[in-house]
Structures are given as C-alpha cells and as structure tokens.
N, C-alpha and C positions, 0 to 999 in steps of 0.2 A: 594046742587047740586052736589058736588064732591062725596058725598055718593052714589047718584044715578048713577053717572058715574062708580064708583067702582063696584056696583051691576051689571050694564049692561055689563061691561067687564068680570066679572066672568062668565056670561052666554055665551058670544060670544067668549071668548078666545080659540084659537086653531081651530075655524071653518074655513073652506075654502070656499070662495064664489067668484063669478065672479065680484060682485060690492061691493063697500064700504057699510058696515052695516048701518051707519048713514046717508050716502049720497044718498042711492038709491031712496029716496022719494023727493029729491031736485027738485024744479021746474026749476032752472037755474044751471049753471056750479058751480063746487065746489069753484073755485077761487072767483067768483062773490058772492056766498053765504057767503063765509068767510069774504068778504069785508063788506057785509051788516049786518052781524050778530053782536050780542052783545058778550061780552067777554066770558060768560059761554058757549055759543053755539060754539064759536071759539075753545075752548078747546076740546069740543066733536068732532068737525070736524077734528082737527089735530090728535087726538088719534085714531079716526076711520080710517083715511088714513094710519097711521103708522101700525095699526093692519092689514089692508088689504094688504099692501106691504109685511109685514112679512109673511102672509099666502102664498102669491105668491112666496116668496123666498123659502119657504119650499117645494113647489111643484116643482120648477125649479131645486132645488138641487138634486132631484132624477135623473134628466137628465143631470146633470153636465153642465148646461148652465148658462151663466151670461149675463145680459143686464141691462142697466140703466132703471128703471121703469118710465114710463110716468105718470106724476101727474100734474094736473092743479095748484095744490096748491104749491108743492115743486119746480116746474120748474120756478116759478117767483121769481127772486132775491129780489123783493120789499117786499115780505112777510117773508124773512128770519129772520129778527129781532124778529117779533112777534111770529113766529113759535118757535124760540129758547126759548123765554120767556115762552110760553105755555108748552113746554117740560120740562123746569126746574121746573115750578110749579107742574106739574104732578109727576115728579120724587120725589119732596119734600113731596107731599101729599099722594102719593100712593107707598111707598117704598116696600111694600110686593108684589105688583102686577107688578110694572114696575122696570126693572133693567137697570141701565145706560149702562151696557155692551151690553145687547141685543138691546137697542135703538141705540147705536153707530154702532153695526154691521149692523142693518137695514138701517141706514142712508147712509152707503157706497153705497147703490143701488139707491140712488136718485141723481138728477143732482147737487145740491149744498150741497151734504152731508158733505164733508170735512169742509166747512165753518160753517155749522150748528154745527158740532161736536166741533169745536173750541169755538163757542158761549157757548155751554153747559158746556164744561170744564172750560171756563173762569168764569162762574157763580158757578162752583163747583170745585175750585182749588185743594181741597184735593183728588179729583178723578183722577188727572193728571197721576200719575204713574200707577194706576190700569188700566186706559183706554189704555195707551200706551202698557203696558205689554200684555193686552188682544188682542189688534190689532196685535202685533208681534207674539203672540202664535198661532193665527189663520191664520197667513200669510203663504206664500209658502217658501219652501227652496230656490227656485230661482224665482224671480218675472217674470213669463212667461205669465201672463194673464192680461186682462183689470182690473179685480178686484184687482190684485196685484198692478197695477199702481195707482189705486185710494187709496188703503190702504197706499201705500208709500206716496202719496200726503198728506193724512190726518195726518200721523205721522210727516211728515216734517213740516207741518203748525203748529202743536202743539209744536214742538221743536223751531220753529221760535218765537212762542209766549212766550216760556219759555226756552231761550237759555242756561241757567245754567244747565238744565237737559239733554242737548243734548248728552253729553258723557255717561251719565248713560243709556240712551235709546240705544245708540250704543253698550254698553257693554251687554245689554239684548239681542240684535240681535246675538251677538257672543255666548252668553251663550246658547241660544236656537237653534243656527245655522239656523236662519231664516232671510230672506230679506237682502242679502248681499249688494244689490244696495243701500238700505237705509243706511246701516252702512257706506258705502263709501261716500254717499251724505252728511250725517251728519258730517263726518270728514272734508270734503271739505268746507262745510258751516261754521263750527267752525273755520277752518283755515282762511277763508275770514273775519269772524267777529273779529278775533284777529290778523289781518295782521300786526299790529304795534309791536307785540311781536317777538323778534328775534328767539325764539325757537318754533317749531311746531311739532306736534306728528303724522302728516300724514305718513311720511316715517317710523317712529317707529311703528305705528299702523299696517300698511299693512305688514311690515317686520315681526312683531310678529305673524300675522295670518298665513303667509306662512312658517315661520321658527320656530314656537312654537312647543312645545312637544305634543300638542293635535292633533292626527291624524284626528279626525273627523272635527275639525275646518279647518285643512289644506286641506282636500278633499273638504270641502264646499266652501272655497274661490277659490280654483283652478277650480272648476266647474263653478263658477261665471265668472272667467276670460275667460274660454273657450267659455261659452255661449255668453259673451259680444262681442266676435269677429264674431259670427254667426247670432245672432238674433237682432231684432229691438225693443226690449222691454226696460225696465228700466235698465237692466244689461248693454246694449250697451251704453246708455247715461252716466251712472255712470262711466263705464270703460273709456270711451273717456275723460270724465272730469278729471279722475285720471291721465290719460296719459298726458293731457295738463298741469296739475299742476306739474307733475314730470319733464316734458320737460322744463317748465318755470324755475324750480330750476336748471336744468343743464345749462340753458342759463345764469342764474344769476351768478353761480360760474365761468363759462367761461368768462363772461364779467369783472369779478374782477381779472382775471389772465392776467398778462402781459408777453408776449414772452414765453408762455407755462409754466410760473413759477406759481405754485399753492401756494396761500397764506397759511401761517400756520393756520390761523383761519378757513380756509375752508377744511382742510384735513380730519377731522373726518366726516364732513357732506358729503364730496365727497365719502369717503369710504362707508358710509351707503347707498348712492344712488347706487353705483356700485353693492353692495351686494343685494340690493332690485331688481335691474334690472336682476341680475343673477337668483334670485328666481322667478321673473315673467316669465323669459324664461324657466328655468329648471323645475319648479314645476307647474306654471300656464300655460305653453305652449304658451305664448304670442309671436306673430310674430312682430318683431321690424319694425317700419315704417322708411322710408328713413331719415327723419329729426331726428328721435331718434338715428339711427345708427351713423349719422354724429356727433351729439353732444356727444354721449357716447364715441366714439373713440377720440374726441377732449379732453374730460375730462380724459379719461383713459391714454392717452399719455402725460399728463402734467408732469412736473418735480416738485415733492414735495420737501419740505425742509428735510434735514437729521435729522430726529427725529424718535422716535419709531412709531408715527402715520404715518409718511411718509413711513417707511418700510412696515407697514401694508397696506397702500394704494397701494404700488407697488406690493406687494404679491397678493392682490385681483385683481389688473389689469392684472397681468400675468395669473392668473387662469381664469379670465373672457375671455381672448383671446382664451383659449382652450375650455372653456365651451360653448362659443357662437361663433362658426366659421363664422357665417354670418357677423360678424363685419368686417372681412377682405375680404368680397366678392368683393369689388371694388378695382381697382388697386391703386388709390390714398390712400385709407385707409390702404391697405396692406403695401404700401411703408412707410407710416407714422408709422405704428406699428413696422415694422422691424427696422427703425431708432431709435425708442424708446427703443427696446430691446437691440440694440447695445450700446445705451447710458447707459443702466443699467449695461452692462458688463464692460464698462469703469469706471463707477462711484461706483461700488460695494464696493471696499475697502474703499473709502472715506465715503460712507454712513455708513458702519459698525463702523468705528472708530469714526465718528462724532455723531452718534445716540446712541452709547453704547449698541446696541442690539446684543446679542450673535448670535442668529439664524437669520441671515439676508437673504434677498432675493437672494443673490449670491449663497447660497447653493441650494435654490430651482431651480434657473436657471440651475445650474450644474446637479442637480438630474433629471430635465426634459430632459436635453440633453442626459444624460446617458440612461434613459429609452427609449428615441426615437431611439438611436443608437442600443439598444438591442431589439428593437421592442416590448417592454413591455408596450403596450398601456393601458392595464387594470391597471397597476401600476400608470400610469399617471392620469388616471381617479380617482383612489383612492386618490392620492395626491391632485388633484384639489378639490375634494369633502371635504377632511379633512381641507384644507385651507379655503374654503368658508364656512364651517360649515353647509353644507346641502347635502343631497343625491339627486343628479340630474342625469338623464340619459345622458350619453355622448357616442355617437356611434363612434366606432373606425374608421368607414368609413369616418366620417366627419373630421378626424384629418390628412388626407393625406397631405393637403397643409401646415398646420402648422408644420407637421413633416419635410417636405422638407425644410421649412424655417430654422428650427433649425439645421438640419443636413448639409445643403449646404451653407447657407448664414451667420449663426451665430456661430455654434459650430460644427466643424468637430471632428471626434473621437480623432485625434491626439491633437487638441487644447484642448479638454476636459481633456485628461490625463495630458497634460503639465500644464494646469491651476490648476488641482486638487491638485497636490503635492505642489503648491505654496500657497494654502489656509492655513492660520494659524490654528493650532490645537485649540480646545476649552479648555480654561483654566478651571480647576476644573470641568471637565466633570462628570456629574452624572445624575441619572434618573429623577431628578426634573427639568431639563432644557427642556422646551417644544420646539416644532418646528422642522424644518429640519436642521440638523447640518452637518458640513463637514464629520463627521464620517459616515453618511448615504451615502454620495456620494462616499467616498473611498471604503466602503463596497460593493456598487453596481458595481463599476469599477473593483474591485478585483474579484468579482463573475463572471463578464463577461470576465475576463482575458484581459482587455483592456491594463493594464500596461505592461503585458508580450508581448502583440502584438506589442506595440510601444516602447518597451525597456525603459520604464520609471521606475527608481528605486523608491521604495515606502517604503523601510525599515525604513529610518530615520523618516518619517512622522508617521508611526505606533508606533515606539519606543517613540517618543515625546508625542504622544497622550496617550499612556499607562502610561507614567510617570506623565501626567497631569490629571489623573483620580482620583476621590475621591468617597467615598460612599455617597449615595446608588449607586450600580453598574448600569451603563447605559445598557439597554437590548441589544444594538447592539454590544457592545464590545466583548462578547464571540463569537458571529458570525463572527466578524471581525478577531479575532485570528484564527478561524477555516479556513476561506478562505485564510488568509495570509499563514498559514502552507501549505495548498494545493498548493498555487502558488509557494512555494519554492520547494516542493518535486514532485508534480505531473505535468506532461507535456502532451501535445497533441501528440499522436503517429504519426499523419499524418504530422505534421510540426515540424521543429526544433525550438521550442519555447523558448524564453528567460525566465529565472526563476529569482525570487527575491532572494536577499541575506538573510541569516538567521541572527538573532540577536547574537552577539558575547558574549562569557563568560564574557569578561571585561565589556561590557555594562550592563549585568545582575548583575555583582558584584557591579557596581556603585550604584545600587538601594538597594541591600541587605547589603552592607557594613555599611550603616548608620542606619540599622534597629537594633532591639534588639539583634539579634544573630550575627550581622555583625562583632562585635569586635573579634570573634573567628574564622573568616575565616583564612584558612592556606594560607597566601599570599606568603609563600615561594614556595609552589607548584604552585599557580595560582596568580602571581603578577598582579596587575591592570596595564596593559600596555596602556598608553595613545595613543601610536601609532596605537593600534588596535581599537581605538574608533574614529568614523567618526568626522571630524571637526565640522560638523553641529550639533552634539550632545554634544559637549563639554560645551556649555552654559546652558545645562539643569540642573536645581537645584534639586539635589538628596539628599540634606542634611537632609530632613525630608520626606522620602518616605511614601506614604499612604499605608494602607493595601490593597486597591484596586489594585494599581500598582504591589505590590508584588504577589498578587493572580493571576493577569493576566499573569505575567511573569512565575509563576509556572505552570499555565495552558498551556501556550505556550510550555514550556519545556516538560511537560508530553505528550502533544498531538503530538509534533514534534517527539519524540522518538517512540510514538505509531504508527504513520503513517510511519515513517522510517522503523521500524521493520516489519510492515505488508507488505511493498512493497520491501523488500530487494531482493527478487528473481527477480523482475522487474529491479531493479537498476543493479544487476549483469549481467543480460542478455543484458542490454543496455550499459554496460561498464561505467556507471556513478559513480562518486565518490561524495558522499553526506556527508555533515558535520554530525558528531555525537558528542553529549555531553558526556563527560567521566563520569563514575560511581563515581569517586572521587569528581568531581565537584557537581554532584547531591546530594551526601551524605552530603555535607556541608550545604545544604539548609534546613531550618526548616520546612520540608514538613508536618510532623505530627502536629506541633504546628499551622501552618497556617490553616490546615484543621479543627482543633478543633475550631479555631476562626470563621471560616465560619459556622460551625455547630451551634454555639451559636448565630450567627447573620444572620440567614437565611432570615430575612425580607429584609436586604440590599443586600444579595448575593444569592437570591433564584435560579437564572438561572445558577449559577456557581457551586453550591454545588454538584448536582447530577453528572455532567460530571467529576468533580474533584475526587469524590469518586470512580467512575467507573475506571478511569485511575490509581488511587492509588491501588485499589484492584487487577488490572491486572499486574502492573509493580513493585509495592512495597507491596506485600501481608503481609510481616512481620510488616508493619505499620498500617494494618487494621485488627488486630486480634479482635475476638468477645469479649474476656475478656476486652480489652481496652474500647470498646464501652459500656460495661455494668458497668464499674468502675465509680462510682459516683464522685470519687475524680478527675478522669481525665476529666470528662465532666464538672463538676463544678470547674474549676481550680481557680476560684476566692475565693472559700471557704477557710477559715483558722480557726484553733482552737484558741479560745480566749486567752488561756494561752501562746500562742507563737506569738501573734500579734506584740508584742514589741521586739521580738527576732531579733538580728542582727547577721548574720553569717559572719565571717571573715575568711580569709585564715589561720590565726594563729590558730583559733579554729578548723578548719578542719584538719590541720597538727597534732595538739595535740591529737584529737580524733582518727584519723586513726593510728597514731603511737602507741597507746595503745590498738589496736584491739585485740592483743593476751593476754596482761596482765590485761587489764581492759575493757572488751568489753561493759560494761554498758554505759561507756562514749560514745563509738562509736554508740551504739544503740540509745542513747538519741539524738545525733546529727542527725542521719539518720531520726528519727521521726520528728525532727524539720524541716529538709529539705523537707520532704514529705508534710508539711503544707504550703510551700511557692509556689508561682507561678513559672512556668518554666522560665519566664523572669528574676526572681530574683536568680534562681539557676544557670542559664547559665554562668554568669561571673566566677563561680568557677568550671565549667565543666572540664577544663583541669587538674586542681589540683586533682579533685575526680578521674578522669580516671587514673591518675598517680598511685593511690593506689590500682587499680583493682587487680594487680598481688599479692599484699600482702594479700588482703582479701581472695583470693582463697587458702591460706595456710590451712593445716589440723587443726591447733590449733585455728583457728578462728571459733566461734560458727556458726552453720548453720543459725540461725535466722538473724545474721548480713549479711550473704551472700544472704539470701532470700530477706531481706529488700532492700539491695543495687541493686539487680537485678530487 
C-alpha cells in the first residue's frame, strides 16, 4: 500500500488544486472520514491534506500573505497524536519523497502545527538540531509577522522539550542574526529553569551582544530593542520580559544593601548591571521607565567597599550619570546624585589608599571638572566612552545640567586647582599604567592656564612626578613638560598673569649627581645649595635616578632655552627678566650620551627621541654631527673587542701611557685603542685625568695618529 501512495505522490507532487487530491470524492467531511477509515486510508488522508496545504502556501507566498490554513483534520486537537504518528511513519518509509524540513515548514501554517512538530521531533530525536537550525534560518531578522510568532513558539516548545540544547539554539540565532526575541526568550527561560544557581548568563549574554566586536550582531540586537518599544509583536513581549528580569536583579541587590552600603559580594554584579543599562540606553536607544530610573539611581549612588572592584563601580557610576542625563531628571534623584558625588570627593583619598589602585576615580572626577570648566565637552564624552568601554552618542546639549552641578556645586575652578596640587604623584609612572592618572589632570589644568589664573604653584608637583617616572615613558609626560615650559615663559598679553617658577639648577643637579656622570660635576662652580631646593622636594629619593627622569629634565632644559631664545625680543619689550641656564651648567650634562641611549631604546622613548634630536641639532649642532651618527662604534656602544674584554684601565696605567707619548708612543696608542673599546660610562671616571694630558698630546713630537685617535 505504501508503494501505491509513493507512486500517487510522484504523480501529484507540485500540482496546485482547489481541493484535496484524495479527499475530493469524500462523501462526508475529512475529519469524519479520517475517524471512520482504517489505518492505511488515514495515512493517505493525512498526506493528501499536507500536500494540499503545501500547494496553497506556494501560491500565497507570491502575494506575501500569511494565514493559518483551515483544515477539518488539523484543527481538531483530538487527532494530533494519530496525525503525528502517520507523519512519522511516512517520513520513515518515504525518505526520498518527504523531507522532515519541508513537513515542519508546512505545519507552521496549521492550527496545532507547533505541537505536531514537537511530536514528530520527539519520535526522531536525531533531527532536533537540524529542525531547529532550519526554522531559525528561515526566520525573520526581527519577528514582525504572525508567522514569526508561530515559528518562535515552535522553537520555544522544542527547547522546552530538550532544555539542554536551549543555549545552543540561542547561539544559532546569534550566528545567523535571526529571531532576536527567541534568543532573549530562551535566555530568560534558561534562567528560570536554573534559578537555584547563583550565577546566570542573562546579563553577560545581552552585554556581549551589545558590546561585542561584531558590528552586525550589535546592529541586529539594537534594532530589536528599538522595535520592542514601538510594536506589539514578539519583540515587545521579549523586551518587556528582559526589562522585568533586570529590574528584579536591581531590586535584589538593593534589598541586600543596608544604609546604601553595597556588599562586597554584589559589587561585580552591580557593575555589570550598570554597564548593561548604559549599553541599552546608548546603543539600543531604550527609554528608561520611572521604576527603572529610581532603582538605577539607588544602586548607582550606593557606597561600595574600598577595593579595586569598588573603584571600578564608582567609575562606571560617574560615567553613567553623564551618559544618561535622564537619571537626574527628577529633583530628588538629582539631589541624591549630588550628595553621592560630594561623598566621593571626601572619600577619594581613603579609597585609593585602601584599595591599592593607582588610577582611582579621584583623577576622573578631577579631569571631568577640568573639562567642564574649559568647556571641552567632547573630551568628556571621549572620557566617558573610554571608561564604559563602548562608543555611545552623548549630545553636548544634554550635559548642561550636569555641567552646572560640577562647576557650581561640586568643583569650582579654584577648588579644582587647589585640589590638584595636593594629589600625590604616581609612583613609578610609566606607559603600562592604565586609566586616568593625576598627570592627565595636571596637564589639562596647565594647558588651560588654570594654575596661573589662581596663582597656584605647580613646580614642585611636576618635579616630583618627573623624578618618579620610569621606562617605558608615559605618553603624557613630554606634553606635560611642554605646557609647563610655556606656563613659565609665555603670558597672556591682555592680563598680568602669574607665571610658574622654573626648576632650579640645584634640583636638576640632585638627579644627575647620582647618575653615571654625576661624579664629575664641577661642584666648585655649581655647589648643590640645599637652600635653593624647596623644602617639599627635600624628601625625594634621587639616589638611583631613572633614565626617564634624566631625559625629561634634559628635554625640559633644552626646550626652556629654545622657547626663551625664540621669545627674547618679547621679553625685552615687556621688560621681563627670565631665568636662563648657563652654558657651563649645560656643558656638564651628558647630553650626547643620553641621546644615544634614547636612540638605542626607541621602543620605550618613541615620543621623546624626535623632539630631543631637533632641539639638539638646533642648539648643540656640534653634538649631532653626521659622522657620529654613521659611526658604528658610537651607535653600538655596548660592543667590545674580545681581546680587551678583561682589560681594566686604572689611573696609574693612564699616567704611564701618556707620560711616554713622546718617547714610546706605541704604549700610548695601545691604551687609546683599549679605551675606545670601552663604554662611555667606563671611561668617564678617568675623563679628568685624560683631559689633563691634552696639552701634552698637542706637542709636535707626538705622532699624529696619537693626536687623531685621542680627538
């Protein structure tokens, strides 16, 4: 009999008719005939009806219409079990003619289609993944139709039947960027099914969609959020369920907090929630409801414990207030937010010391206040986006109120400058320290000339920070030196502006005297006078100065002299007397040696090599000769000839060699060749003794190759 059915279907497959092929000669209705017939005829009736419905679907697809097909057989729930068995038998016996994927797609158009699909897949469990993947692939990017709703219902029921595969089906939705409401629904149902587990992936999953690196996925989920606020399809239901779940999480965290004190165990989860809400608002364009706003502000203004996670929570909260101005739209919420920020200002020092985090939120607060005072709203937007880790649109017009709060109620400009100089410098400042540091704040205040305006001295802070710098060079430090030099020498012509004090020779000598070349400073000419060193700088440890601090001070000196000489005419016309560093003082600095070190280590000093070389070529051209740069021995100063590696040069050997320059020049030549193989740092201790014999070497009786080698 099944062979006859196969032959019959081969004849009729693909035909379009107004009535069912096998049912057109029935004396009574299809349902009644199905009930009275024997099993073989029932198979024929079911397959006939499926074929008829499939042909109708093909016709209606041309008109882009969808409707649930009326069928006496499929509309009665009492026949569902037998219909499912019939289809399973047919799929098993006629695999070349009938495809389970085509049958499933057809069943979406009948009344109890999702239930029958579940029956079929339950009898063919190996087809579960294939059926689900097919339904998703044929689904819509956004569930906006009745067919999309039925498709979502079918896949949801399948996942309820096999919950272990729910997350795999969700991943398929994300991979194909199809049916976002289904992905959210599966996440929420998985959450409810595993409610006893302390960890859940709902927040992580939605955050990953909105903040992941895949632009297509980000646009797909953002469109779902926007549609969910406008239309009444599956997207609205799923989005509302997600909002209710997130709100419930906010309420749970708030209920576990006493007197606004956030528990240590809740800080990371609270930070993730705040960041997700920022993404929903900034990327998804969601409009917060009143109950959401109240709970977000309540959580945001909590007092976290002094820990790295607590510092991160506070930083996110600060940025969220700026990224989402609607949070302070109500007077009570605004008042609570202001009190919270004022609490941060008071507790910042304690937080930094107790948490051990170098880049604390205090620097971010200060930097925000600086940008607000200088009206650099775009810089604030960049700061907020960088801290949140997402690119969101922030309209400067929406920052008017928060700007007033910062400038008038929290940080006046005078308070900002006075507070900035009291912020401790960053120990071992280098380019590997992330986040916003005090050096960013000082740089911005110097750039806006706020210190000069309010007559706040900043020299000591800059000197301390330079001394506390180590490689690799932090990228802000060269810019800090530049604006500091300009604040010393350049003034506003319209007003009699206060200028900062320059760094003294004694303070510079303190750094260089403990370096390799410091032992040969002429302290008779330039004695280190502790009276000329500020008391605040006496406690600075300069016993082992880093190469970074020496290079920055050298850059400061060269740049200072460059700006001073370039503007000398202006100084004379204004009658100003500006400090100048003597040529004798500059000549004692190991300028060429330091520049060679920078050249060899440009990975750590990339931003400093070019400006240093430019200033050196301008003011010390004799130290930047082409021959020197082409000399391999000068560039590779670490190279040494193997035969002289164990050679130890002493003052006695130098005296003996130079004293025989006229009578036995070979000894002198040998010593000079040995000296040329040593590092400059090894030769320097003998520099004074070698220079003592310069006059003797110029004697006519000394061979020229000795004179040429020494020069």
